[in-house]
C-alpha positions as CSV (number, residue, x, y, z in Angstrom):
1,M,55.2,18.5,94.3
2,R,52.8,18.0,91.5
3,P,50.1,20.6,91.2
4,A,46.7,19.4,92.1
5,S,44.7,18.4,89.1
6,R,41.7,20.7,88.4
7,K,38.3,19.1,88.5
8,F,35.5,20.2,86.2
9,P,31.9,20.0,87.3
10,Y,30.1,17.0,85.9
11,F,26.7,17.4,84.3
12,Q,24.7,14.2,83.9
13,I,22.2,14.4,80.9
14,S,19.9,11.4,80.3
15,K,19.5,9.8,76.9
16,K,15.8,10.7,76.9
17,R,16.6,14.4,77.4
18,V,19.1,14.3,74.5
19,V,16.5,12.7,72.2
20,N,13.9,15.3,73.2
21,I,16.3,18.2,72.4
22,L,17.2,16.7,69.0
23,F,13.5,16.1,68.2
24,F,12.4,19.7,69.0
25,T,15.4,21.1,67.1
26,A,14.4,19.1,64.1
27,V,10.8,20.4,64.3
28,I,12.0,24.0,64.6
29,L,14.2,23.5,61.5
30,I,11.3,22.0,59.5
31,V,9.0,24.9,60.4
32,V,11.7,27.5,59.5
33,N,12.2,25.8,56.1
34,L,8.5,25.7,55.4
35,A,8.2,29.3,56.2
36,I,11.1,30.2,53.9
37,D,9.7,28.1,51.1
38,K,6.3,29.8,51.5
39,I,7.8,33.2,51.3
40,F,9.7,32.5,48.1
41,L,6.7,30.6,46.7
42,N,4.5,33.7,47.3
43,R,7.1,35.9,45.7
44,N,7.1,33.7,42.6
45,N,3.3,33.7,42.4
46,I,3.1,37.5,42.3
47,P,1.5,38.4,39.0
48,K,4.0,39.9,36.5
49,E,3.1,43.2,35.0
50,I,3.5,43.3,31.2
51,S,3.4,46.1,28.6
52,G,0.7,46.8,26.1
53,S,3.0,45.5,23.3
54,E,3.6,42.2,25.2
55,I,-0.2,41.8,25.6
56,E,-0.8,42.4,21.9
57,N,1.9,39.9,21.0
58,K,0.6,37.2,23.3
59,F,-2.9,37.8,22.0
60,K,-1.7,37.3,18.4
61,T,0.2,34.2,19.3
62,A,-3.0,32.7,20.8
63,V,-5.2,33.6,17.8
64,F,-2.9,32.5,15.0
65,S,-2.1,29.2,16.8
66,F,-5.5,28.0,15.4
67,G,-4.5,28.3,11.8
68,L,-6.4,31.5,11.0
69,E,-5.6,33.4,7.8
70,Q,-4.0,36.8,8.1
71,S,-6.9,38.4,6.3
72,W,-9.4,37.1,8.9
73,V,-7.7,39.1,11.6
74,K,-8.1,42.9,11.1
75,E,-6.7,45.6,13.3
76,K,-9.2,48.4,13.7
77,Q,-7.9,51.8,12.6
78,A,-8.6,54.6,15.1
79,D,-8.7,58.3,14.6
80,A,-6.3,60.5,16.6
81,N,-7.0,60.3,20.3
82,E,-10.0,58.0,19.8
83,F,-8.5,55.2,21.9
84,S,-5.0,54.3,23.1
85,F,-5.4,50.5,23.1
86,A,-5.1,47.8,20.5
87,A,-8.4,46.8,18.8
88,Y,-9.1,43.9,16.5
89,K,-12.0,42.5,14.5
90,I,-11.7,38.7,13.8
91,E,-13.7,36.5,11.6
92,L,-13.9,32.8,12.5
93,P,-14.8,29.7,10.4
94,P,-17.9,27.8,11.7
95,D,-15.8,24.8,12.8
96,L,-13.8,26.8,15.4
97,P,-15.6,27.5,18.7
98,V,-14.6,30.9,20.0
99,T,-14.5,29.3,23.5
100,L,-11.3,27.4,22.4
101,I,-9.6,30.7,21.5
102,L,-10.6,32.4,24.7
103,K,-9.3,29.5,26.7
104,E,-6.0,29.6,24.8
105,I,-5.7,33.4,25.5
106,K,-6.4,32.9,29.2
107,N,-3.8,30.2,29.4
108,L,-1.1,32.3,27.8
109,F,-1.7,35.2,30.2
110,E,-1.7,32.9,33.3
111,G,0.7,34.5,35.8
112,D,0.5,38.0,34.3
113,F,-1.0,41.1,35.9
114,V,-4.0,41.3,33.6
115,E,-7.8,41.1,33.7
116,I,-9.6,39.2,30.9
117,E,-13.3,39.4,30.4
118,S,-15.5,38.3,27.5
119,E,-19.1,38.8,26.6
120,E,-21.2,37.1,24.0
121,E,-23.8,39.2,22.2
122,R,-26.4,36.6,21.1
123,I,-28.4,39.0,18.9
124,N,-25.6,39.3,16.3
125,G,-23.5,36.4,17.3
126,K,-20.5,38.5,18.3
127,T,-18.1,37.9,21.2
128,I,-16.3,40.8,22.7
129,L,-13.0,40.3,24.5
130,K,-11.4,42.9,26.7
131,I,-7.9,42.8,28.4
132,R,-7.0,45.2,31.1
133,S,-4.0,45.9,33.2
134,R,-4.3,48.0,36.4
135,E,-7.9,48.8,35.3
136,Q,-6.6,50.3,32.1
137,L,-8.0,48.8,28.8
138,K,-5.1,47.5,26.8
139,L,-6.7,45.4,24.1
140,T,-10.2,44.7,22.8
141,A,-11.2,42.1,20.1
142,E,-14.5,41.4,18.4
143,F,-15.0,37.7,17.2
144,K,-17.7,36.9,14.7
145,Y,-18.4,33.7,12.7
146,N,-18.3,33.8,8.9
147,S,-19.9,30.8,7.2
148,S,-17.9,31.2,4.0
149,L,-14.5,30.7,5.8
150,T,-12.8,27.3,6.0
151,R,-9.4,26.3,7.4
152,N,-7.7,24.2,4.6
153,A,-5.5,22.1,6.8
154,G,-6.2,18.8,5.1
155,E,-7.9,15.5,6.1
156,I,-6.1,12.5,7.6
157,S,-7.2,9.0,8.3
158,F,-5.4,6.2,10.1
159,L,-5.2,2.5,9.2
160,L,-3.7,0.6,12.0
161,L,-1.8,-2.7,11.8
162,D,-0.7,-5.2,14.5
163,I,-3.7,-5.1,16.8
164,L,-3.2,-8.8,17.4
165,T,0.1,-8.0,19.2
166,L,-1.7,-6.1,21.9
167,N,-2.7,-7.6,25.2
168,K,-6.3,-7.6,26.3
169,K,-6.1,-4.4,28.3
170,E,-4.3,-2.5,25.4
171,D,-6.8,-3.9,22.9
172,S,-9.8,-2.7,24.9
173,I,-8.2,0.8,25.5
174,L,-7.6,1.2,21.7
175,L,-11.0,0.1,20.7
176,S,-12.7,2.3,23.3
177,S,-10.9,5.4,22.0
178,P,-13.2,8.0,20.5
179,E,-10.7,8.7,17.8
180,L,-11.5,7.7,14.2
181,F,-9.4,5.0,12.7
182,D,-9.8,1.6,11.0
183,M,-8.0,-1.6,11.9
184,V,-6.1,-3.6,9.2
185,L,-6.2,-7.4,9.6
186,I,-4.5,-10.2,7.6
187,P,-7.0,-13.0,7.1
188,S,-6.7,-15.8,9.7
189,K,-8.8,-17.6,12.3
190,E,-7.5,-15.3,15.0
191,S,-8.2,-12.2,12.9
192,A,-11.8,-13.3,12.3
193,E,-12.3,-13.4,16.1
194,E,-10.7,-10.0,16.5
195,A,-13.0,-8.7,13.7
196,K,-16.0,-9.6,15.8
197,K,-14.7,-7.6,18.7
198,I,-13.8,-4.6,16.5
199,S,-17.4,-4.5,15.3
200,R,-18.8,-4.8,18.8
201,Y,-16.9,-1.7,19.7
202,G,-18.4,0.2,16.8
203,K,-15.1,0.3,14.9
204,H,-14.3,-0.9,11.3
205,Y,-11.7,-3.0,9.7
206,A,-10.0,-3.7,6.4
207,L,-8.1,-6.8,5.1
208,L,-4.6,-6.8,3.8
209,L,-4.0,-9.5,1.2
210,N,-0.3,-10.5,1.0
211,D,1.9,-13.6,1.1
212,E,1.5,-14.0,4.9
213,I,-2.0,-15.4,5.0
214,P,-1.8,-18.6,7.1
215,E,-5.3,-20.1,6.5
216,L,-5.7,-22.1,3.3
217,K,-9.4,-21.2,3.0
218,Y,-8.5,-17.5,2.7
219,N,-5.7,-18.1,0.1
220,F,-5.6,-17.3,-3.5
221,K,-3.1,-19.4,-5.4
222,E,-2.3,-19.3,-9.0
223,G,-3.0,-23.0,-9.5
224,Y,-6.6,-22.7,-8.1
225,S,-9.6,-23.0,-10.4
226,E,-12.1,-20.2,-10.7
227,A,-14.5,-22.2,-8.6
228,R,-11.9,-22.6,-5.8
229,L,-11.0,-18.9,-6.0
230,K,-14.7,-18.0,-5.7
231,A,-14.9,-20.2,-2.6
232,S,-12.0,-18.4,-1.0
233,V,-13.8,-15.1,-1.7
234,R,-17.0,-16.5,-0.1
235,E,-15.1,-17.8,3.0
236,T,-13.4,-14.4,3.4
237,L,-16.7,-12.5,3.3
238,T,-18.5,-15.0,5.5
239,D,-15.8,-14.8,8.3
240,F,-15.3,-11.0,7.9
241,P,-18.9,-9.8,7.3
242,E,-18.3,-6.1,8.3
243,L,-15.3,-5.8,5.9
244,I,-15.2,-2.3,4.4
245,F,-12.4,-2.5,1.9
246,I,-9.3,-4.5,0.9
247,I,-5.7,-3.5,0.7
248,I,-3.5,-5.4,-1.8
249,D,0.3,-5.7,-1.3
250,E,1.8,-5.1,-4.8
251,K,4.9,-7.1,-3.7
252,S,2.8,-10.2,-3.1
253,G,2.6,-13.2,-5.3
254,L,-1.1,-12.7,-5.6
255,Y,-0.8,-9.3,-7.1
256,S,1.8,-10.4,-9.7
257,S,-0.1,-13.6,-10.6
258,K,-2.5,-14.1,-13.6
259,I,-5.4,-14.8,-11.3
260,F,-5.4,-11.4,-9.6
261,P,-7.7,-9.6,-12.1
262,F,-10.3,-12.4,-11.5
263,V,-10.0,-12.2,-7.7
264,E,-10.2,-8.4,-7.8
265,Q,-13.3,-8.6,-10.0
266,E,-15.0,-11.0,-7.6
267,F,-14.5,-8.6,-4.7
268,L,-15.7,-5.6,-6.8
269,K,-18.9,-7.5,-7.7
270,R,-19.6,-7.5,-4.0
271,N,-19.0,-3.7,-3.7
272,L,-15.7,-4.0,-2.0
273,R,-13.1,-1.5,-3.1
274,M,-9.5,-2.5,-3.3
275,F,-6.6,-0.2,-2.6
276,K,-2.9,-0.7,-3.4
277,K,-0.7,-0.6,-0.3
278,S,1.6,1.9,-2.1
279,S,-1.3,4.3,-2.4
280,L,-1.2,4.7,1.4
281,D,1.3,6.8,3.3
282,L,3.4,4.4,5.3
283,I,4.8,5.4,8.7
284,D,7.3,2.8,9.8
285,G,10.5,2.6,11.8
286,P,11.5,2.1,15.4
287,E,12.7,5.6,16.2
288,T,10.1,8.0,17.7
289,E,11.8,11.0,16.1
290,D,11.5,9.4,12.6
291,V,7.8,8.5,13.2
292,I,6.9,12.1,14.2
293,K,9.0,13.6,11.4
294,T,7.3,11.5,8.8
295,F,3.8,12.3,10.2
296,K,4.6,16.0,10.0
297,E,5.7,15.8,6.4
298,I,2.5,14.0,5.5
299,A,0.2,16.4,7.5
300,D,1.9,19.5,6.2
301,K,0.8,18.6,2.7
302,K,-2.7,19.8,3.7
303,S,-4.5,17.3,1.5
304,K,-6.5,14.1,1.9
305,R,-4.1,11.3,3.2
306,N,-4.5,7.7,4.3
307,I,-1.8,6.8,6.8
308,L,-0.9,3.1,7.3
309,T,1.0,2.5,10.5
310,S,1.3,0.4,13.6
311,V,-0.8,0.8,16.7
312,Q,2.3,1.6,18.7
313,N,3.1,4.5,16.3
314,F,-0.5,5.7,16.5
315,F,-0.1,6.1,20.3
316,L,3.2,7.9,19.8
317,L,1.5,10.4,17.6
318,E,-1.2,11.4,20.1
319,Q,0.2,14.8,21.0
320,E,1.0,15.6,17.3
321,V,-2.6,14.8,16.3
322,I,-3.8,17.2,19.0
323,K,-1.6,20.0,17.6
324,Y,-2.8,19.5,14.0
325,K,-6.5,19.3,15.1
326,K,-6.0,22.7,16.7
327,I,-5.1,24.3,13.3
328,G,-8.0,22.7,11.6
329,C,-6.7,19.4,10.3
330,K,-9.6,16.9,10.2
331,F,-9.1,13.3,11.3
332,V,-11.7,11.2,9.6
333,A,-12.5,7.5,9.1
334,P,-10.7,6.0,6.1
335,A,-14.0,4.8,4.6
336,L,-15.0,8.4,4.1
337,L,-12.1,9.4,1.9
C-alpha cells in the first residue's frame, strides 16, 4: 500500500495584501537609509580641530594669495612668556579692501574648530583679527592701510574679435558685461550696424584694416587717387563715428602698398591712433589649455599688455581673470593704455 500523501495547510494571501506588505517594507527601508545617511553626514560635519601651526599656515596662505610682498607682513616679536600665540602686523595697499582678506580667511577655515572675529578701529583705520580654538587665542593680526604701497601685477586690456559670429543672446550678454574690453570690427555694412549697438551699451570699438574688407567704400587700393582715398576715410569715419583707434594688419596689401603712409596720415589728422597688429599679444588656437597657458605667460610679465583674442577665448579665460585680479592685476580699457 502506498503511504497516504501528507497535506500541508493552505494559506490564501490576497494580491492587495502582498502589495501593502511590499509598500510598507519599502517605506521602512527608505527611513532606515535616511537615518543612516543623516548620522554619517552629521559625523562628517563635525568641526575638525587643528593645531596652532596649521592655523598659522592657513592664515599665511590666505594673506599671500592677494599678492602681498613679504615685507608687508611682519610677525610681532614677543618677550618671553608675553604671549603664546602667533601675532602679525600687516600693511595693505589702498586698492585691496581688508574685507576681501577676511572673507578669504573665513573660507579657508570653514569646517575647522575655530572662532574668527574681527573689529575695525575707525580712529586709526586699523582692523584687528583674532582666531581662537577652544576659547584659546591662537593668532592675532593687525591690518592697516599704507598709501605708499602698490601691488605691481601689471595692467591688461582685451580687444575682442568675432562679435559678429555671436547670436543675439550671446551678443547681449557680452555687451552687458561690466568687464572692460573693446570690440574689434572689420569695416562692413554689418559691422557698422553692430557698432551702433556697441555704443548703445556704453562699450567701445576699434577697426581692423586688412585684406578682408568686403565693402568698396571702406577700401584703400593702391590704384586709388588721393581724392578717392580721402573719400574712403570719410566714409569710414561717418559710418563708425565712435571709433577710438585703428589696428593695421602688417601682412595686408594696404600696409605694404605705397599709399599706406598717406592713408595713415589722413587718420592721424583726425586724431585716430593706429596700432600694428603685431604690437598686440595674440591669443589664438582651438585648445583651451593652450589659450590659458598663453594668457598666463602674458599676465606673468606684470607689465602693460593689450591682448587680441576671440570672444570665445575671452569667455574661456573668465576664471583666470578672476585669479589675476585677486593678486592686483588691473584689467583696463584698451584706450587707456
